C-alpha positions, 0 to 999 in steps of 0.5 A: 315199035309197038307192033313188034311187041304185039307180034312177040306176045302173039307168037305161040312157038315159045309156048310149045317149048315151055309146055314140053319143058314142063312135061319133061320136068314132071316126068323127071319128078315122077321118076325121082319119086319112084326110084326113091320109093323103090330104093327104100323097099329094096334096101329093106329087103336086103337088110331082112335077107342079111339078118336071116343069114348065118354069121361066118364061123358060127 
């Protein structure tokens, strides 16, 4: 029984899967941050353009 537990702790295959999962989570976090920042700037740009356009009928 003790030998099986020792073998389980020495097995490194799960470590690589965990590392890939952490890398994917980090990439996802960076993408969310970039889209949020870009979305704010795009929204501000469209608001500026909208404020400079003439209103219909005037």
